[in-house]
C-alpha positions as CSV (number, residue, x, y, z in Angstrom):
1,X,18.4,-26.7,-20.0
2,X,20.7,-23.6,-20.3
3,X,17.7,-21.4,-19.6
4,X,16.9,-23.3,-16.4
5,X,20.6,-23.2,-15.3
6,X,20.6,-19.4,-15.9
7,X,17.4,-18.9,-13.9
8,X,18.8,-21.0,-11.0
9,X,22.1,-19.1,-11.1
10,X,20.3,-15.7,-11.2
11,X,18.2,-16.7,-8.2
12,X,21.2,-17.7,-6.3
13,X,22.9,-14.5,-7.2
14,X,20.0,-12.4,-6.1
15,X,19.9,-14.2,-2.8
16,X,23.6,-13.7,-2.2
17,X,23.2,-10.0,-3.1
18,X,20.3,-9.7,-0.6
19,X,22.3,-11.2,2.2
20,X,25.6,-9.6,1.5
21,X,24.7,-6.2,0.1
22,X,21.3,-5.2,1.4
23,X,21.6,-5.8,5.1
24,X,19.1,-4.0,7.3
25,X,18.8,-3.5,11.0
26,X,17.2,-6.6,12.6
27,X,13.4,-6.5,12.9
28,X,12.1,-6.3,16.5
29,X,9.9,-9.4,16.1
30,X,11.9,-11.1,13.3
31,X,11.7,-14.9,13.2
32,X,14.7,-17.1,13.4
33,X,15.8,-18.6,10.0
34,X,14.7,-22.1,9.3
35,X,16.0,-23.8,6.2
36,X,13.0,-26.1,5.9
37,X,10.0,-23.8,6.7
38,X,8.1,-22.6,3.6
39,X,5.6,-19.8,3.1
40,X,2.8,-19.4,0.6
41,X,2.0,-15.7,0.0
42,X,-0.6,-13.9,-2.0
43,X,0.2,-10.7,-3.8
44,X,-2.8,-8.6,-5.0
45,X,-2.4,-5.8,-7.5
46,X,-4.4,-2.9,-8.9
47,X,-3.5,-3.9,-12.5
48,X,-5.2,-6.0,-15.1
49,X,-3.6,-9.4,-15.6
50,X,-0.3,-9.4,-17.6
51,X,-0.7,-5.6,-18.0
52,X,2.5,-4.1,-19.7
53,X,4.9,-2.4,-17.5
54,X,3.6,-2.3,-14.0
55,X,1.6,-5.5,-14.1
56,X,4.3,-7.6,-15.7
57,X,6.8,-5.9,-13.3
58,X,4.8,-7.2,-10.3
59,X,4.9,-10.7,-11.8
60,X,8.6,-10.5,-12.3
61,X,9.1,-9.4,-8.7
62,X,7.1,-12.4,-7.5
63,X,9.1,-14.8,-9.7
64,X,12.4,-13.4,-8.4
65,X,11.4,-13.8,-4.7
66,X,10.2,-17.4,-5.4
67,X,13.4,-18.3,-7.3
68,X,15.9,-16.6,-5.0
69,X,14.3,-18.2,-2.0
70,X,14.6,-21.6,-3.5
71,X,10.8,-21.9,-3.2
72,X,10.8,-21.3,0.5
73,X,8.8,-18.1,-0.1
74,X,6.4,-18.8,-3.0
75,X,4.5,-15.6,-4.1
76,X,1.4,-16.0,-6.2
77,X,0.1,-12.8,-8.0
78,X,-3.6,-12.0,-8.3
79,X,-4.5,-9.3,-10.8
80,X,-7.2,-6.6,-10.1
81,X,-10.5,-8.3,-9.5
82,X,-9.2,-11.8,-9.2
83,X,-9.1,-11.8,-5.4
84,X,-10.0,-8.1,-4.4
85,X,-11.0,-5.1,-6.5
86,X,-8.3,-2.9,-7.9
87,X,-8.8,0.0,-5.4
88,X,-9.0,-2.2,-2.3
89,X,-5.5,-3.6,-2.3
90,X,-4.3,-1.6,0.7
91,X,-7.2,-2.8,2.8
92,X,-6.7,-6.4,1.8
93,X,-3.1,-6.3,2.9
94,X,-3.9,-4.3,6.1
95,X,-6.4,-6.9,7.3
96,X,-4.3,-9.9,6.2
97,X,-6.5,-11.1,3.4
98,X,-3.3,-11.0,1.3
99,X,0.3,-10.8,2.5
100,X,1.4,-8.4,-0.2
101,X,0.0,-5.8,-2.5
102,X,1.3,-3.8,-5.5
103,X,-0.4,-0.5,-6.2
104,X,0.0,3.3,-6.1
105,X,-0.3,5.1,-2.8
106,X,-2.4,8.0,-3.9
107,X,-5.4,5.6,-4.3
108,X,-5.7,5.7,-0.5
109,X,-5.7,9.4,0.0
110,X,-9.3,9.3,1.4
111,X,-8.1,7.0,4.2
112,X,-4.5,8.3,4.5
113,X,-4.0,11.9,3.2
114,X,-0.2,11.6,3.6
115,X,0.0,8.5,1.3
116,X,-0.2,10.5,-1.9
117,X,3.0,12.4,-1.1
118,X,5.0,9.2,-1.6
119,X,3.5,8.7,-5.1
120,X,3.3,11.8,-7.3
121,X,3.4,15.6,-7.0
122,X,2.2,18.0,-9.7
123,X,5.3,19.7,-11.2
124,X,7.3,17.7,-8.6
125,X,10.2,15.2,-8.6
126,X,11.0,12.9,-11.4
127,X,11.7,9.2,-10.8
128,X,15.4,9.7,-9.9
129,X,14.6,12.5,-7.5
130,X,11.8,10.6,-5.8
131,X,13.9,7.5,-5.4
132,X,16.7,9.6,-3.9
133,X,14.3,11.1,-1.3
134,X,12.8,7.7,-0.5
135,X,16.0,5.8,-0.1
136,X,18.5,8.4,1.0
137,X,16.5,11.4,2.1
138,X,14.3,10.1,4.9
139,X,11.3,9.4,2.8
140,X,11.0,5.7,3.3
141,X,11.3,6.1,7.1
142,X,8.4,8.6,7.0
143,X,6.4,6.2,4.8
144,X,6.9,3.3,7.2
145,X,5.8,5.6,10.1
146,X,2.6,6.7,8.2
147,X,1.6,3.1,7.4
148,X,2.5,1.6,10.8
149,X,-0.9,2.2,12.4
150,X,-2.5,0.1,9.6
151,X,-0.2,-2.9,10.2
152,X,1.4,-2.4,6.7
153,X,5.1,-2.1,5.7
154,X,5.7,-0.2,2.5
155,X,8.6,-0.4,0.0
156,X,9.1,1.4,-3.4
157,X,8.6,-1.1,-6.2
158,X,8.5,0.6,-9.6
159,X,8.2,4.0,-11.2
160,X,6.8,5.4,-14.4
161,X,9.0,8.3,-15.2
162,X,7.3,11.4,-16.7
163,X,3.8,10.6,-17.8
164,X,1.5,12.1,-20.5
165,X,-0.9,14.8,-19.7
166,X,-3.7,12.7,-21.0
167,X,-6.2,11.9,-23.8
168,X,-9.0,14.4,-24.6
169,X,-12.0,14.3,-26.9
170,X,-11.4,17.9,-27.8
171,X,-8.5,20.3,-28.4
172,X,-7.1,22.1,-25.4
173,X,-6.0,25.6,-26.5
174,X,-6.7,27.5,-23.3
175,X,-7.8,27.0,-19.6
176,X,-11.3,27.6,-20.8
177,X,-11.2,24.4,-22.7
178,X,-10.7,22.4,-19.5
179,X,-13.8,23.8,-17.8
180,X,-16.7,21.3,-17.7
181,X,-14.6,18.3,-18.6
182,X,-15.1,15.0,-16.8
183,X,-11.7,13.5,-16.4
184,X,-10.3,10.3,-14.9
185,X,-7.1,11.4,-12.9
186,X,-6.1,10.6,-9.3
187,X,-4.0,12.3,-6.7
188,X,-3.0,15.9,-6.2
189,X,-3.1,16.5,-9.9
190,X,-6.8,15.9,-9.9
191,X,-7.1,18.4,-7.1
192,X,-5.4,21.1,-9.2
193,X,-7.8,20.3,-12.2
194,X,-10.8,20.5,-9.8
195,X,-9.8,24.1,-9.1
196,X,-10.1,24.9,-12.8
197,X,-13.6,23.5,-13.2
198,X,-12.8,19.9,-14.2
199,X,-15.0,17.1,-12.7
200,X,-12.4,14.6,-11.5
201,X,-13.2,10.9,-11.1
202,X,-11.1,7.9,-10.3
203,X,-11.3,4.4,-11.8
204,X,-9.0,1.4,-12.3
205,X,-7.4,0.7,-15.7
206,X,-9.8,-1.9,-16.8
207,X,-12.7,0.6,-16.8
208,X,-11.1,3.5,-18.5
209,X,-11.5,2.6,-22.2
210,X,-15.3,1.9,-22.0
211,X,-15.9,5.1,-19.9
212,X,-14.0,7.2,-22.5
213,X,-15.6,5.5,-25.5
214,X,-19.2,5.8,-24.2
215,X,-18.7,9.5,-23.1
216,X,-19.0,8.7,-19.4
217,X,-15.7,10.7,-19.2
218,X,-14.4,13.3,-21.6
219,X,-10.7,12.8,-20.9
220,X,-8.3,10.5,-19.0
221,X,-4.7,10.1,-18.2
222,X,-3.2,6.7,-17.2
223,X,0.5,6.5,-17.5
224,X,1.9,7.0,-20.9
225,X,2.0,5.6,-24.5
226,X,3.1,2.1,-23.5
227,X,0.0,1.5,-21.4
228,X,-2.2,3.8,-23.4
229,X,-1.7,1.7,-26.5
230,X,-2.4,-1.5,-24.6
231,X,-5.7,0.0,-23.3
232,X,-6.6,1.3,-26.8
233,X,-7.2,4.8,-25.7
234,X,-6.3,6.1,-29.1
235,X,-9.5,4.4,-30.4
236,X,-11.6,6.4,-27.9
237,X,-10.1,9.9,-28.0
238,X,-8.1,11.7,-30.7
239,X,-5.9,14.2,-28.8
240,X,-3.0,13.1,-26.7
241,X,-1.2,15.9,-24.8
242,X,2.2,16.1,-23.1
243,X,3.9,16.6,-20.7
244,X,2.5,14.9,-17.6
245,X,2.7,18.0,-15.3
246,X,0.3,16.2,-12.9
247,X,2.7,13.2,-12.6
248,X,6.3,13.8,-13.5
249,X,6.6,10.4,-11.9
250,X,4.5,7.8,-10.1
251,X,6.3,5.7,-7.6
252,X,4.5,2.3,-7.1
253,X,4.4,0.7,-3.8
254,X,4.8,-2.8,-2.5
255,X,2.8,-3.2,0.7
256,X,3.4,-6.1,3.1
257,X,1.2,-7.2,6.0
258,X,3.4,-6.5,9.1
259,X,2.4,-9.6,11.0
260,X,3.2,-11.8,8.0
261,X,6.5,-10.0,7.6
262,X,7.5,-10.5,11.2
263,X,7.0,-14.3,10.7
264,X,9.5,-14.4,7.9
265,X,13.1,-15.5,8.7
266,X,15.8,-12.8,8.3
267,X,17.2,-14.2,5.0
268,X,13.8,-14.2,3.3
269,X,13.1,-10.6,4.5
270,X,16.3,-9.6,2.8
271,X,15.4,-11.4,-0.4
272,X,12.1,-9.5,-0.5
273,X,13.9,-6.2,0.0
274,X,16.4,-6.9,-2.7
275,X,13.8,-8.0,-5.2
276,X,11.7,-4.9,-4.5
277,X,14.7,-2.7,-5.0
278,X,15.5,-4.5,-8.3
279,X,11.9,-4.3,-9.5
280,X,11.9,-0.6,-8.6
281,X,14.5,0.1,-11.3
282,X,13.4,-2.6,-13.7
283,X,9.9,-1.2,-14.1
284,X,11.2,2.3,-14.7
285,X,13.6,1.0,-17.3
286,X,10.8,-0.9,-19.0
287,X,8.7,2.3,-19.3
288,X,11.6,4.4,-20.5
289,X,12.3,1.9,-23.3
290,X,8.7,1.0,-24.3
291,X,7.0,4.5,-24.1
292,X,9.3,5.7,-26.9
293,X,8.3,2.7,-29.1
294,X,4.6,3.0,-28.3
295,X,4.5,6.7,-29.1
296,X,6.0,6.0,-32.5
297,X,3.2,3.5,-33.2
298,X,0.5,5.9,-32.0
299,X,1.9,8.7,-34.3
300,X,1.8,6.2,-37.2
301,X,-1.9,5.8,-36.6
302,X,-2.5,9.6,-37.0
303,X,-3.1,10.3,-33.4
304,X,-2.8,14.0,-32.7
305,X,0.1,14.4,-30.3
306,X,0.7,17.9,-28.9
307,X,2.2,19.8,-26.1
308,X,-0.1,21.6,-23.8
309,X,0.0,25.4,-24.6
310,X,2.4,27.4,-22.4
311,X,-0.5,29.5,-21.0
312,X,-2.3,26.3,-19.8
313,X,0.8,25.0,-18.2
314,X,1.5,28.3,-16.5
315,X,-2.0,28.4,-15.1
316,X,-1.7,24.9,-13.7
317,X,1.7,25.6,-12.3
318,X,0.4,28.7,-10.5
319,X,-2.3,26.7,-8.7
320,X,-0.4,23.6,-7.8
321,X,1.7,24.9,-4.8
322,X,-1.5,26.2,-3.1
323,X,-3.3,22.9,-3.6
324,X,-0.4,20.9,-2.2
325,X,0.1,23.2,0.8
326,X,-3.7,23.3,1.5
327,X,-4.0,19.5,1.2
328,X,-1.1,18.9,3.6
329,X,-2.3,21.5,6.1
330,X,-5.6,19.6,6.6
331,X,-3.9,16.6,8.1
332,X,-1.0,16.8,10.7
333,X,0.6,13.6,9.4
334,X,0.5,14.8,5.8
335,X,1.8,18.1,6.9
336,X,4.8,16.5,8.6
337,X,5.6,14.5,5.5
338,X,5.3,17.5,3.2
339,X,7.4,19.8,5.3
340,X,10.3,17.4,5.3
341,X,9.8,16.4,1.6
342,X,9.5,20.1,0.5
343,X,12.7,21.1,2.3
344,X,14.6,18.2,0.8
345,X,13.3,18.7,-2.7
346,X,14.1,22.4,-2.7
347,X,17.8,21.5,-2.2
348,X,17.5,18.7,-4.8
349,X,15.9,21.1,-7.4
350,X,18.6,23.7,-6.8
351,X,21.2,21.0,-7.6
352,X,19.5,19.6,-10.7
353,X,19.0,23.1,-12.1
354,X,22.8,23.3,-12.4
355,X,23.2,19.8,-13.8
356,X,20.4,17.7,-15.3
357,X,18.4,20.7,-16.5
358,X,21.3,22.3,-18.4
359,X,22.2,19.0,-20.1
360,X,18.6,18.5,-21.2
361,X,18.6,22.0,-22.7
362,X,21.9,21.7,-24.4
363,X,22.0,18.3,-25.9
364,X,20.7,17.2,-29.3
């Protein structure tokens, strides 16, 4: 009984927060609020069912929306493959097959080259810096502009923090050891590795273990120890390398079909925005807490955990800026996003060099 009372109170508090503290400019086609109208929405994801971190985070987001709205907006979550394949979430939301999606924007780089700039940059921003750009540096407005032609409204809805560099079936002592590898890794980080002779493939989480175990791929990165342990990657490869130069952070996206969004009353729109913002921090907190615990468990199982050699990281770092600039230059929309993002990040990095970086170097 106390638990039900707590959930009810929490839902009411979230709704009040959404209405009082997260007010947005009125939507152009926004529906008038109706206290009796209800909505049944589908949320499709790119994650296996009940997957730790990101998958569970999407479930919690849906529960918060349903609870805070008093059941007026009921969101049902479909894991990867239950309604649409993992890498078809964006298309499903765009065409209205589902009202919502939860995924990572670099999966759509073939369709929208600019999308990956809202997700992860090699040697780029961490979670705090990306969130600052998105919410207070003009990034979210650019993101909405990029997705508008597809009838999709994006919101940030989760982050991983710094990832691992990946799992390998052989030691990496030099750049030469990367050549000829077949590795699962998405986004701009994959483009950097391609320059060094790596054959890059993309696949959803549910296929990674089998591909690594059977030798269909030689290496993979997913997120970090929390999810790697859940996937059992330590049973398919022996060497785990850090840091995740290719993804100092991945920002997850909530995508919403724009026509469905415009049919929502204003108060329900604000509840969705507030729940997405809460999930954005909650998922990051989950990864920060659980990655530490999972790494300890992996080390206890005699997994070889190492840092990538300095020479390897230096070579990767030398190539990354050229790859990012070249990728952006191929598409005018991506170039617009990157020029604004780069200028903003240069200022942010100058500041964090005086603050966060010094504290990390000094403490402990």
